[in-house]
N, C-alpha and C positions, 0 to 999 in steps of 0.2 A: 503495499500500500503506500500512496504518497501522503504528503501530510502538507498545510500551510499555513500559516499563523495567522489570526483574524485580522491580524495590521495587515496582513499581505492581501485579503481581498481588492483593494483600493487599486493598491500596484499590480496584478493578474488583469483588472479590467482598463484600468489606463496602456496595459503595455498588448491589448488588445484593441484597442481604440488606434493606439500608434500604427498597428497594421493595418489600419483601414479599416474596420468593422466597427458596425452603429450599435451602440450596446445599448441593454435596456434592465431596467432593475428597479425590484419594489421601493416606491417611494414613499412616503406620507406626504397626502397634499398640501401644500401649505392653504393656511385661513379655513382647516377641516377641523372635525372631534377626531383626526386619527385615522381618516381613510388613506387606504393604501391601494396605489395601483402601480403596476409597470409603467415606468416614465423613461425617457431618454434617457441618460447617465453621463454625465462629465466629470472630472478632476475635481473632489471637494464635495462633491453631492454626497449625502447621508443615505444609506442605504439601511432596508428594512429587511432586518431576518426572523425578526419572531413572530412577526403577523402574515394572517392570510390576506391576500390583495381580493377588493372588493369583486373585480373582473380578473378574467385570466388575458394569458397573452395572445389571443388567437386573432389580434387586429393584428400583428406581427405578417398572418399570413393569409387573412381574411380581413383585411380591410373596413371597416364602417361604412365608410363612401370609396367608393374609387369610380374614375375614367373608363369606359370601354372602350370608345370611340367619338372622334368628333367628326359632323360633319356640316355642310353647309350648300347652301341653294347657290348655282351659276346661271345666267342666262347669258347661251351661246350663240352662234351664227346659225344650230343647229336647234335652237331652243333652250328649255330650261334641262339644269344639269343639277345631279347632287353628286357631292364631290365625298369621300368617307375618308376619313386618316383614323387608321388602329393605332390604337393609345398602347405604349408596353405595359407592365406590371407595376410602373410606378413606385411609390414608395414600397422602403423596405427591401427594394427586387436584388441590392448587393448583398455584401458579407456582413448579418446581422444576425448578435449574441443575444440571450435575453439568458440573467442570472436569476437567481433565486427562485424559479419553476417549480413548484412540487410535481410528486409522482404522477397527483392525478392529472396536473398539467398537461405533462409531459407524454403521457398517455393515450391524452383525449389527440395529440396530431396523429396519432397512428391512426385513430378514430374518421377523424374527418379523413385524411390521406384515402383511405376507404373507399370515398366518396368521387375527393377531389383529383386524386392524383393516381388513378386507374389506368392499367398500360394503355398507350396510345392504340387506339384504332379496336381494341375489344369492348369499351366502356368508355361511358365519360369521360374527359378529360379536360382539365382545368388549368391551359398555358402559363397564365397570373400565379398561380396559385403555387404551379411547380416550381416557375422561376424563383419564389420567395421563398417557400420552401426547400429547397436546392442549399440555399444560401445560409438558412438559418443553424445558429449553434445550440442547444439547451445546454446550460447547465442548471443543476438539477441540486435543490438542496433536501436531502434526507429529512420523515420529520419524524423526531423520537418522541413528541406529545402531538396531542390533536384532541379537538375540542368536539361537543357534544353533536354535531353537525354532520362530522366527519363519517362515514360511511365506505372509503374507498376500498378496505376490504373484502367487498361485496362481489369484486371487478380482479381478476387476476391475482397478483401477486399484492397488491394494497400498496402500504409505504415500502413495501422493500422493491416495486414493480421499476423493471430499466427501461424497459421501451419506450423510447421516444427520447432517451436520455444521449446523450453524449459525454457527461462528463456528470457526475453524482458526488456531492459534497457530504458527508457525514460527520455533525457537531459532535467533537469530543474537546477533551480540556485545551482551554488556549487555542484553538484553533477546528481543522476540518480534516478529517483524512479523505482523500481522494481517490476514484476509482473511474476509468476511462471503459465506457461501452460503446466506442464507435473508433474508425481512423482519428476521426479531427478529438476526440475527447482524449487520446491516448498521446496525440500531439500536444496537447495544452497540459496534459499531466507530467510529462517529460518535462516542462519549462525549468528554470533554474530558480522561479518563483518556490516549488515544491521541493522537500525532502524526503528519502525513502524514511517507513516509518515501520516498526513492527508491533503498533496498537492497533488492538482488537476492534473490529466496529462493535458502534454503541446498539444496544437494546434499542428496536423500531415502536413508532407507537401501535397501538391496538383499537383498531375501528369496529364499529359496530359491523355486525354481518348480517344482509339481509338472505333469504330462501326466494331464488330465483328460479328455481328448476320449476320448467313446466309453463312460466308467467310468458312466455311467446301465443302460448294458444291461449293461458286463460283469459288474455285481454280480447281476442279475437269473440272468444265465449259470452264473454259478457259485453261486448261492443253492441247489445239493441239496450241493455239495461240500462234506460235513462234515469232511473230513481236513484242508484249506485252511484254514475256522475255527478246529477244533482246534489249528491249530500255530498259525494266528496268535494264540492268548488263552491259549498254554503259562504266559505269565509272569502272565496276567490274576487280580486278588483278586477283583474285580464287587465293588470298594469303593463305584463310585458317584461316585469324587473328579471325573474327565473330565465326570460330565455336569451339577454342582454348579457347577463354574467354567465351563464354556462357556456365552459368551456366546450362544449360540443354542437350545440344549438346552433346551424347555416341558415338558414330560412333568411332571404332575399328579394327585395322589390327592384326591379330596374326600371328605369324611369328617365325623360328625355327634358334638358333645361332648354330652352332656345334664350341666344342671348341676342336679341332683336326680332326680328323674323326672318332672318336668312341664317343665321350662323346657329349652331347649339351641339349640346352633348348626350351622349348616350350613359346613365351611370348605374351602377350597382351600390347600393347601401344594405345593411341589414333591415330584417322586415321581423316581426315575431306570431306565430303564427294563433298567438292568443290575442292580438286583436280585432276587433268585429271588421275590420276592413279589409284583414287579409283574404278575407275566400270573397268578399262581397264582388258583386258581379254586376257588369254594366245596365244589365237590366236592372237592376236594384234587387234579386234575389240573393239571399242570402246561404249556402247551403250548412254553414255552422251558424246559426241566429244567437243558441244560447253560449254562455260560459263554460255548461257543460259539454255541448259539441266540442269545442275548440280543444279546450283541457283534455277531454275524451281522446282526441286527436295528437296531441303533444304526446301522452301515456304512450299511445299504439306506435305512435314514427319509434321513441325510444327504446321499449321495450319489444315489439314485434317489428314489425313493417322494416325498417333499419338492417335490424340483424338477419332478418329473411332475405333481403337483397342486398345487404354490403357484407355480414359478416362479423359484425359486432356491434355490440350494444353502444346505444348512443348516450352513455353516462360513464361519468368513473369517480362517482361518488364524491366530489371534488364536496360538497357541502354548501355550495354557496345560495342555491337557489330556498336553500332553508335558513341560514342565517341573515338574509337580503329582504325575504318575503315581509311585505308589511303587514299581512294579513295573516303569517302564522302559518302558512299549509305548509305542513312537511309531507315530502313525496313518499317517503317512506312508509308513515302511517299509512297513504294512498296506498302503494303497491300490497301492502301484507293484507290490506282490506280485499282488494281486488283479488289477492290469490286466495281468501277463504271465501270470496263469492259464488254463489252456486251457480252453475250455467245457464245462460239464456238460450232458449232453441232457437237456430237460425241465426244468432249471431255471427257466428263464424263466414256466415255464405253474403254476410252485407257491410265487409269490413271497407274500411277506407285504402287507398293501394299509392298512395302518393308517399315516394321517398325522401 
């Protein structure tokens, strides 16, 4: 194992910046009550290593808003024509380092990869996502403690998860043990900022574990049980916080922004399946008019449709949707209640099919 002293972390990040990387780290947002977000880091900035970030770092591969292409209408001798100018991947397209991710955040990248990074020619592939993902290095902080909202042990190896991490730092006395899990991670661990160590890894946190066996089918079986879904969402405000805070939610909207009457750009931005307008049709019809319908889709997408289509559960147990929900909705309680609910005849035949 390799070791880095706590006061060596800023030197590590500055070395990465000197090598041309854009470095992001968890930092307390100024003038807030200790809200922690992943933000660009520069020398002298404080790093928050003891608290969970309110939002994940998924914006580094899937920006909240990005331009897809620009267009302009032009009059020519042949008549009016439209010119299209494709946009590149834009922000975070170069070498980017996210420091201080947790195992649940790193694992979430692989969950998103299953959709956005499919093999070209075989399934959907997002070239902008691919470019940003290829340039991203993930330095993860292992969790030796957890809070009551954490349930990552329900998915894979929990706090001991290595998927998605290039380098994992384990807190020990005076600093951190370092272990690389990719070529890039091993290169970092070999830097002279680190030194050899014979220390043992610390004991990692033990988080809540949900029984998920059979849940994929169970959610289909109770699809038509609106009494259940209405009961589960009695407190829900449909504010969408859970989707924006989630490291794996990726619903988006595509819209045009005109600049005058001749030029414009087409953009993609985060959206949320919990919003009434998400499925509102031009006709005025909405196939998911109630919060119960929308939450049913959210649960089905995460734990049934996405696993069936992409092979990954669309959740890593980070607990952000629990910590930040203004109404106190706990996804774990909903899943437990769903697993215990009797099947509704015909429910599996009327499932929603979006992925």
